[in-house]
NUKE-971550 format. One record per residue: residue number from 1; residue in one letter; x, y, z of N, C-alpha, C, CB in turn. Coordinates in steps of 0.1 Angstrom, whole numbers, plus 2048, in hexadecimal, padded with zeros to 3 digits. Glycine has a CB too. Layout:
// residues N
+-----+---------+-----+-----+-----+-----+-----+-----+-----+-----+-----+-----+-----+-----+
! num ! residuo !  nX !  nY !  nZ ! caX ! caY ! caZ !  cX !  cY !  cZ ! cbX ! cbY ! cbZ !
+-----+---------+-----+-----+-----+-----+-----+-----+-----+-----+-----+-----+-----+-----+
! NUM !       a !   X !   Y !   Z !   X !   Y !   Z !   X !   Y !   Z !   X !   Y !   Z !
...
+-----+---------+-----+-----+-----+-----+-----+-----+-----+-----+-----+-----+-----+-----+
// end
This chain:
// residues 118
+-----+---------+-----+-----+-----+-----+-----+-----+-----+-----+-----+-----+-----+-----+
! num ! residuo !  nX !  nY !  nZ ! caX ! caY ! caZ !  cX !  cY !  cZ ! cbX ! cbY ! cbZ !
+-----+---------+-----+-----+-----+-----+-----+-----+-----+-----+-----+-----+-----+-----+
!   1 !       p ! 6DB ! 922 ! 98E ! 6D1 ! 922 ! 98A ! 6CE ! 92C ! 97C ! 6CA ! 924 ! 997 !
!   2 !       v ! 6C6 ! 92B ! 972 ! 6C2 ! 937 ! 96A ! 6BB ! 942 ! 970 ! 6BB ! 932 ! 95F !
!   3 !       v ! 6C0 ! 94D ! 96B ! 6BE ! 95C ! 96F ! 6AE ! 960 ! 966 ! 6CD ! 967 ! 969 !
!   4 !       r ! 6A5 ! 963 ! 96F ! 69C ! 96B ! 969 ! 6A0 ! 977 ! 963 ! 694 ! 96C ! 971 !
!   5 !       t ! 69E ! 977 ! 956 ! 6A3 ! 987 ! 951 ! 69A ! 993 ! 955 ! 6A3 ! 988 ! 940 !
!   6 !       a ! 68D ! 98F ! 959 ! 685 ! 99A ! 95C ! 688 ! 9A4 ! 968 ! 678 ! 994 ! 95E !
!   7 !       d ! 691 ! 99E ! 973 ! 690 ! 9A7 ! 97D ! 6A1 ! 9AD ! 97A ! 68D ! 99E ! 98E !
!   8 !       r ! 69C ! 9B8 ! 970 ! 6AB ! 9C1 ! 96F ! 6AD ! 9C8 ! 97A ! 6AA ! 9CC ! 963 !
!   9 !       g ! 6A9 ! 9CB ! 982 ! 6B1 ! 9D0 ! 98E ! 6BB ! 9C7 ! 995 ! 6A7 ! 9D3 ! 998 !
!  10 !       r ! 6B4 ! 9BB ! 996 ! 6BE ! 9B1 ! 99C ! 6CB ! 9AF ! 992 ! 6B7 ! 9A3 ! 99F !
!  11 !       l ! 6C9 ! 9B0 ! 987 ! 6D3 ! 9AE ! 97C ! 6E1 ! 9B9 ! 97C ! 6CB ! 9AF ! 96D !
!  12 !       h ! 6D9 ! 9C4 ! 97F ! 6E3 ! 9D0 ! 97E ! 6EA ! 9D0 ! 98E ! 6DA ! 9E1 ! 97A !
!  13 !       s ! 6E1 ! 9CA ! 999 ! 6EB ! 9CA ! 9A6 ! 6F3 ! 9BC ! 9A3 ! 6E1 ! 9CA ! 9B7 !
!  14 !       l ! 6F0 ! 9B4 ! 99D ! 6FC ! 9A8 ! 99D ! 708 ! 9AF ! 991 ! 6F3 ! 995 ! 996 !
!  15 !       y ! 703 ! 9B6 ! 984 ! 70E ! 9BA ! 97C ! 719 ! 9C6 ! 988 ! 707 ! 9C3 ! 96D !
!  16 !       q ! 70F ! 9CC ! 98E ! 71A ! 9D8 ! 999 ! 726 ! 9CE ! 9A1 ! 70D ! 9E1 ! 9AA !
!  17 !       k ! 71D ! 9C5 ! 9A7 ! 727 ! 9BC ! 9AE ! 72F ! 9B7 ! 9A7 ! 723 ! 9B2 ! 9B4 !
!  18 !       l ! 72E ! 9B1 ! 99C ! 739 ! 9AA ! 998 ! 743 ! 9B3 ! 992 ! 736 ! 99F ! 98E !
!  19 !       r ! 740 ! 9C1 ! 98C ! 748 ! 9C7 ! 989 ! 752 ! 9D1 ! 992 ! 743 ! 9CB ! 980 !
!  20 !       t ! 74A ! 9CF ! 99F ! 752 ! 9D5 ! 9AC ! 761 ! 9CB ! 9AD ! 748 ! 9D3 ! 9BC !
!  21 !       e ! 75A ! 9BD ! 9AF ! 764 ! 9B1 ! 9B0 ! 76D ! 9AE ! 9A6 ! 75E ! 9A4 ! 9B2 !
!  22 !       l ! 76A ! 9B2 ! 99C ! 772 ! 9B0 ! 990 ! 782 ! 9B5 ! 990 ! 76B ! 9B7 ! 986 !
!  23 !       q ! 781 ! 9C1 ! 998 ! 78E ! 9CA ! 99C ! 79A ! 9C8 ! 990 ! 793 ! 9C4 ! 9AD !
!  24 !       g ! 796 ! 9CC ! 983 ! 7A0 ! 9CC ! 977 ! 7A5 ! 9BE ! 972 ! 7AE ! 9D3 ! 97B !
!  25 !       d ! 79E ! 9B4 ! 975 ! 79E ! 9A8 ! 96D ! 794 ! 9A6 ! 964 ! 79E ! 99E ! 975 !
!  26 !       m ! 798 ! 99B ! 95A ! 792 ! 99A ! 94F ! 77F ! 995 ! 94F ! 79C ! 991 ! 947 !
!  27 !       g ! 781 ! 98B ! 95B ! 771 ! 986 ! 95D ! 76C ! 984 ! 968 ! 76D ! 97B ! 959 !
!  28 !       l ! 763 ! 982 ! 96A ! 75F ! 97B ! 979 ! 750 ! 974 ! 977 ! 75E ! 988 ! 988 !
!  29 !       a ! 74F ! 96A ! 97D ! 741 ! 962 ! 97D ! 73B ! 964 ! 988 ! 741 ! 954 ! 979 !
!  30 !       a ! 72C ! 963 ! 98C ! 725 ! 964 ! 998 ! 72A ! 95B ! 9A1 ! 717 ! 962 ! 997 !
!  31 !       p ! 72C ! 94F ! 99C ! 72E ! 942 ! 9A5 ! 73A ! 947 ! 9AF ! 733 ! 935 ! 99B !
!  32 !       q ! 741 ! 94D ! 9A7 ! 754 ! 952 ! 9AF ! 750 ! 957 ! 9BD ! 760 ! 962 ! 9A5 !
!  33 !       l ! 746 ! 95E ! 9BC ! 741 ! 967 ! 9C7 ! 736 ! 95D ! 9D1 ! 739 ! 975 ! 9C1 !
!  34 !       g ! 734 ! 953 ! 9CD ! 72E ! 94B ! 9D6 ! 71D ! 948 ! 9D1 ! 72F ! 952 ! 9E5 !
!  35 !       l ! 71A ! 950 ! 9C4 ! 70F ! 954 ! 9C3 ! 707 ! 945 ! 9B7 ! 70F ! 966 ! 9BE !
!  36 !       s ! 6FE ! 944 ! 9B7 ! 6F9 ! 938 ! 9B5 ! 6F1 ! 93D ! 9A5 ! 6EE ! 932 ! 9C3 !
!  37 !       i ! 6F9 ! 944 ! 99F ! 6F2 ! 94B ! 991 ! 6F9 ! 94C ! 985 ! 6EE ! 957 ! 993 !
!  38 !       r ! 6F0 ! 946 ! 97A ! 6FB ! 944 ! 96E ! 6FD ! 951 ! 967 ! 6F6 ! 93A ! 962 !
!  39 !       a ! 708 ! 958 ! 96D ! 709 ! 966 ! 967 ! 719 ! 96B ! 969 ! 6FE ! 970 ! 96F !
!  40 !       f ! 71C ! 971 ! 960 ! 72C ! 975 ! 963 ! 72D ! 983 ! 95A ! 739 ! 968 ! 95D !
!  41 !       v ! 736 ! 98A ! 95F ! 73B ! 998 ! 95A ! 74B ! 994 ! 951 ! 73E ! 9A4 ! 968 !
!  42 !       v ! 74A ! 99B ! 945 ! 757 ! 99A ! 93F ! 75C ! 9A9 ! 93E ! 755 ! 993 ! 932 !
!  43 !       q ! 766 ! 9AC ! 940 ! 76F ! 9B6 ! 93C ! 773 ! 9B6 ! 92C ! 77A ! 9B5 ! 944 !
!  44 !       g ! 76D ! 9B6 ! 923 ! 76F ! 9B9 ! 913 ! 778 ! 9BF ! 910 ! 766 ! 9BE ! 90D !
!  45 !       t ! 77B ! 9C2 ! 902 ! 785 ! 9C7 ! 8FB ! 780 ! 9D5 ! 8F9 ! 787 ! 9C0 ! 8EE !
!  46 !       d ! 772 ! 9D9 ! 8FB ! 76F ! 9E7 ! 8FC ! 76A ! 9EB ! 908 ! 765 ! 9EB ! 8F3 !
!  47 !       t ! 760 ! 9E2 ! 90F ! 75A ! 9E6 ! 919 ! 757 ! 9D9 ! 925 ! 74D ! 9ED ! 913 !
!  48 !       a ! 74F ! 9DA ! 92F ! 74B ! 9D2 ! 938 ! 73E ! 9CF ! 932 ! 74C ! 9D7 ! 945 !
!  49 !       w ! 738 ! 9BF ! 933 ! 72B ! 9BF ! 932 ! 72B ! 9B0 ! 937 ! 725 ! 9C2 ! 923 !
!  50 !       m ! 71B ! 9AB ! 93C ! 71A ! 99F ! 944 ! 712 ! 999 ! 93B ! 715 ! 9A0 ! 952 !
!  51 !       a ! 716 ! 98B ! 93E ! 70D ! 981 ! 936 ! 705 ! 977 ! 941 ! 717 ! 978 ! 92B !
!  52 !       v ! 6F7 ! 97A ! 93D ! 6EE ! 970 ! 945 ! 6EA ! 964 ! 93F ! 6E2 ! 976 ! 949 !
!  53 !       n ! 6E7 ! 95A ! 943 ! 6E6 ! 94D ! 93F ! 6EB ! 94A ! 930 ! 6D9 ! 948 ! 940 !
!  54 !       p ! 6FA ! 94D ! 92F ! 701 ! 94B ! 925 ! 703 ! 93E ! 91F ! 70B ! 950 ! 927 !
!  55 !       e ! 703 ! 93D ! 910 ! 707 ! 930 ! 90B ! 70B ! 931 ! 8FD ! 6FB ! 926 ! 90B !
!  56 !       i ! 718 ! 929 ! 8FB ! 71F ! 925 ! 8EF ! 715 ! 91F ! 8E5 ! 729 ! 91A ! 8F2 !
!  57 !       l ! 713 ! 926 ! 8D8 ! 70A ! 921 ! 8CF ! 715 ! 917 ! 8C4 ! 702 ! 92E ! 8C8 !
!  58 !       r ! 71F ! 91F ! 8C1 ! 729 ! 919 ! 8B9 ! 735 ! 91E ! 8BB ! 726 ! 919 ! 8AC !
!  59 !       q ! 741 ! 912 ! 8B9 ! 74D ! 917 ! 8B9 ! 757 ! 916 ! 8AE ! 752 ! 913 ! 8C3 !
!  60 !       s ! 761 ! 91C ! 8AB ! 76B ! 91A ! 8A2 ! 76E ! 90C ! 8A4 ! 776 ! 924 ! 8A3 !
!  61 !       r ! 778 ! 904 ! 898 ! 77F ! 8F9 ! 89B ! 78D ! 8FE ! 89F ! 77F ! 8EF ! 88E !
!  62 !       t ! 791 ! 908 ! 89D ! 79F ! 90F ! 89D ! 799 ! 911 ! 8AB ! 7A4 ! 91E ! 892 !
!  63 !       t ! 7AA ! 90D ! 8AF ! 7AB ! 911 ! 8BE ! 7B8 ! 919 ! 8C3 ! 7AB ! 902 ! 8C6 !
!  64 !       s ! 7BC ! 91F ! 8D0 ! 7C6 ! 922 ! 8D4 ! 7CC ! 91D ! 8E0 ! 7C6 ! 92B ! 8D4 !
!  65 !       r ! 7D7 ! 91C ! 8E3 ! 7DA ! 91B ! 8F1 ! 7E1 ! 928 ! 8F7 ! 7E3 ! 90E ! 8F2 !
!  66 !       e ! 7DD ! 92A ! 905 ! 7E3 ! 939 ! 909 ! 7E0 ! 934 ! 91C ! 7D7 ! 94C ! 900 !
!  67 !       w ! 7EA ! 93E ! 923 ! 7E9 ! 93D ! 92E ! 7DD ! 942 ! 931 ! 7F1 ! 941 ! 934 !
!  68 !       e ! 7D6 ! 93B ! 93D ! 7CA ! 943 ! 945 ! 7CB ! 943 ! 955 ! 7BD ! 93C ! 942 !
!  69 !       a ! 7C7 ! 94C ! 95C ! 7C6 ! 94D ! 969 ! 7BA ! 94C ! 96E ! 7CB ! 957 ! 96D !
!  70 !       c ! 7B5 ! 94A ! 97B ! 7A9 ! 94A ! 97F ! 7A8 ! 952 ! 990 ! 7A5 ! 93A ! 97E !
!  71 !       l ! 79E ! 95A ! 991 ! 79F ! 962 ! 99F ! 79C ! 956 ! 9A8 ! 792 ! 970 ! 9A2 !
!  72 !       s ! 795 ! 94B ! 9A8 ! 795 ! 93F ! 9AF ! 7A0 ! 935 ! 9B2 ! 78D ! 939 ! 9A9 !
!  73 !       l ! 7AA ! 939 ! 9A9 ! 7B6 ! 931 ! 9B1 ! 7C2 ! 93C ! 9AE ! 7BA ! 91E ! 9A9 !
!  74 !       p ! 7C5 ! 942 ! 9B5 ! 7CD ! 94C ! 9B5 ! 7DB ! 947 ! 9B7 ! 7C8 ! 956 ! 9BF !
!  75 !       h ! 7E5 ! 94D ! 9B1 ! 7F3 ! 94B ! 9AC ! 7F3 ! 93D ! 9A1 ! 7FF ! 949 ! 9BB !
!  76 !       y ! 7EC ! 93A ! 99C ! 7EC ! 930 ! 992 ! 7E7 ! 934 ! 985 ! 7E5 ! 926 ! 997 !
!  77 !       a ! 7EC ! 92D ! 97B ! 7E9 ! 931 ! 96D ! 7EB ! 923 ! 965 ! 7F5 ! 93E ! 968 !
!  78 !       a ! 7E8 ! 923 ! 95B ! 7E6 ! 918 ! 954 ! 7E3 ! 918 ! 943 ! 7DB ! 913 ! 95C !
!  79 !       v ! 7E9 ! 912 ! 93A ! 7E7 ! 915 ! 92B ! 7DC ! 90A ! 929 ! 7F5 ! 915 ! 920 !
!  80 !       v ! 7D3 ! 910 ! 920 ! 7C3 ! 90F ! 920 ! 7C4 ! 90D ! 911 ! 7B7 ! 91E ! 927 !
!  81 !       e ! 7BA ! 904 ! 90C ! 7BB ! 905 ! 8FE ! 7AB ! 905 ! 8FD ! 7C3 ! 8F7 ! 8F6 !
!  82 !       r ! 7A7 ! 910 ! 8F3 ! 797 ! 916 ! 8F1 ! 797 ! 917 ! 8E5 ! 791 ! 924 ! 8F8 !
!  83 !       p ! 788 ! 915 ! 8DF ! 788 ! 919 ! 8D1 ! 78B ! 928 ! 8D0 ! 77B ! 916 ! 8CB !
!  84 !       r ! 78E ! 92E ! 8C5 ! 78F ! 93D ! 8C1 ! 788 ! 945 ! 8C5 ! 78F ! 93F ! 8B5 !
!  85 !       t ! 77B ! 941 ! 8BB ! 76F ! 946 ! 8BC ! 762 ! 93E ! 8C2 ! 76D ! 949 ! 8B0 !
!  86 !       v ! 75B ! 947 ! 8C5 ! 74F ! 940 ! 8CA ! 742 ! 94B ! 8C3 ! 750 ! 93E ! 8DE !
!  87 !       h ! 736 ! 943 ! 8C4 ! 72B ! 94B ! 8BC ! 722 ! 946 ! 8CD ! 725 ! 942 ! 8A7 !
!  88 !       v ! 71B ! 952 ! 8D2 ! 715 ! 950 ! 8E3 ! 70C ! 959 ! 8E1 ! 720 ! 954 ! 8F2 !
!  89 !       r ! 703 ! 954 ! 8EB ! 6F4 ! 95A ! 8EB ! 6F7 ! 95D ! 8FC ! 6E5 ! 94D ! 8E6 !
!  90 !       y ! 6EF ! 967 ! 900 ! 6EE ! 969 ! 90E ! 6E5 ! 975 ! 912 ! 6FA ! 96B ! 913 !
!  91 !       n ! 6DF ! 97A ! 91C ! 6D6 ! 985 ! 921 ! 6E0 ! 98D ! 928 ! 6CA ! 97F ! 92B !
!  92 !       d ! 6E1 ! 99C ! 924 ! 6E9 ! 9A6 ! 926 ! 6E3 ! 9AA ! 936 ! 6E7 ! 9B3 ! 918 !
!  93 !       v ! 6E6 ! 9B4 ! 93A ! 6E2 ! 9B9 ! 949 ! 6D5 ! 9BF ! 948 ! 6ED ! 9C6 ! 950 !
!  94 !       d ! 6D0 ! 9C6 ! 93D ! 6C2 ! 9C7 ! 939 ! 6B8 ! 9BE ! 936 ! 6C2 ! 9CC ! 930 !
!  95 !       g ! 6BD ! 9AF ! 935 ! 6B5 ! 9A6 ! 933 ! 6B4 ! 9A5 ! 922 ! 6A8 ! 9A9 ! 93B !
!  96 !       r ! 6BB ! 9AA ! 91E ! 6B9 ! 9A9 ! 90E ! 6BD ! 99D ! 90A ! 6C2 ! 9B2 ! 905 !
!  97 !       r ! 6BC ! 997 ! 8FC ! 6C0 ! 98B ! 8F9 ! 6CB ! 98E ! 8F1 ! 6B7 ! 984 ! 8F3 !
!  98 !       i ! 6DC ! 98B ! 8F1 ! 6E2 ! 98D ! 8EA ! 6EB ! 983 ! 8E1 ! 6E6 ! 993 ! 8F0 !
!  99 !       s ! 6EB ! 982 ! 8D4 ! 6F0 ! 978 ! 8D0 ! 6FF ! 980 ! 8C7 ! 6E4 ! 96E ! 8C8 !
! 100 !       r ! 70D ! 97B ! 8C9 ! 717 ! 981 ! 8C1 ! 720 ! 975 ! 8C5 ! 71C ! 991 ! 8C3 !
! 101 !       r ! 72B ! 97B ! 8B7 ! 737 ! 973 ! 8B8 ! 743 ! 978 ! 8BF ! 73B ! 971 ! 8AB !
! 102 !       l ! 748 ! 970 ! 8C7 ! 757 ! 976 ! 8CC ! 762 ! 96F ! 8C7 ! 758 ! 975 ! 8DB !
! 103 !       s ! 76E ! 975 ! 8C8 ! 779 ! 96F ! 8C2 ! 783 ! 976 ! 8CF ! 77B ! 973 ! 8B0 !
! 104 !       g ! 78F ! 971 ! 8CA ! 79B ! 974 ! 8D5 ! 799 ! 973 ! 8E4 ! 7A2 ! 982 ! 8D2 !
! 105 !       q ! 79E ! 97E ! 8EB ! 79E ! 97F ! 8F8 ! 78E ! 97F ! 8FE ! 7A6 ! 98B ! 8FB !
! 106 !       d ! 787 ! 985 ! 8F7 ! 776 ! 986 ! 8FA ! 772 ! 978 ! 8FB ! 76B ! 98E ! 8ED !
! 107 !       a ! 775 ! 96F ! 8EF ! 76F ! 962 ! 8EE ! 776 ! 956 ! 8FB ! 772 ! 95C ! 8DD !
! 108 !       r ! 782 ! 95B ! 8FD ! 78B ! 954 ! 907 ! 785 ! 956 ! 917 ! 79C ! 95A ! 904 !
! 109 !       v ! 785 ! 965 ! 917 ! 77E ! 967 ! 925 ! 76F ! 962 ! 925 ! 77E ! 978 ! 928 !
! 110 !       f ! 767 ! 961 ! 91D ! 757 ! 95D ! 91D ! 75B ! 94E ! 921 ! 74D ! 960 ! 90C !
! 111 !       q ! 75F ! 947 ! 918 ! 761 ! 937 ! 91B ! 767 ! 937 ! 928 ! 76B ! 92E ! 911 !
! 112 !       h ! 770 ! 93E ! 92C ! 777 ! 939 ! 93B ! 76B ! 93C ! 945 ! 787 ! 943 ! 941 !
! 113 !       e ! 763 ! 949 ! 946 ! 758 ! 94B ! 950 ! 74E ! 943 ! 94D ! 753 ! 958 ! 950 !
! 114 !       l ! 74C ! 93E ! 942 ! 73E ! 934 ! 93D ! 746 ! 928 ! 945 ! 73B ! 931 ! 928 !
! 115 !       d ! 750 ! 923 ! 947 ! 755 ! 918 ! 94F ! 74E ! 916 ! 95C ! 763 ! 91A ! 952 !
! 116 !       h ! 750 ! 924 ! 964 ! 74C ! 924 ! 970 ! 73D ! 922 ! 973 ! 750 ! 92D ! 975 !
! 117 !       l ! 736 ! 922 ! 968 ! 726 ! 91C ! 96B ! 723 ! 912 ! 965 ! 71C ! 925 ! 966 !
! 118 !       d ! 727 ! 90A ! 95F ! 727 ! 8FD ! 95A ! 72F ! 8F1 ! 962 ! 72C ! 8FD ! 94E !
+-----+---------+-----+-----+-----+-----+-----+-----+-----+-----+-----+-----+-----+-----+
// end
């Protein structure tokens, strides 16, 4: 379900739970922990951040094929083709609406984690 972003205490608690379970990986979605919430955390290039109610607004036509693994399927990896760049919108851990352009690994992880929500 969609998360009401007015409940900042709940968002901060969820962020801490996801960060704790992330354990050095690149991303983790709430449904991977059995939580029916549209949110995930990304260990980005610069810092970790949480996306609540995320969506892709636009994506590049150029794609790349790279190996991906998933915490939901241990010891399994596959080559996945994804757009190289995405323009996204989401709420952050404080409930603020964020719009940004992601490319490279950040774009790939965002798309991978969004797959868990959709």
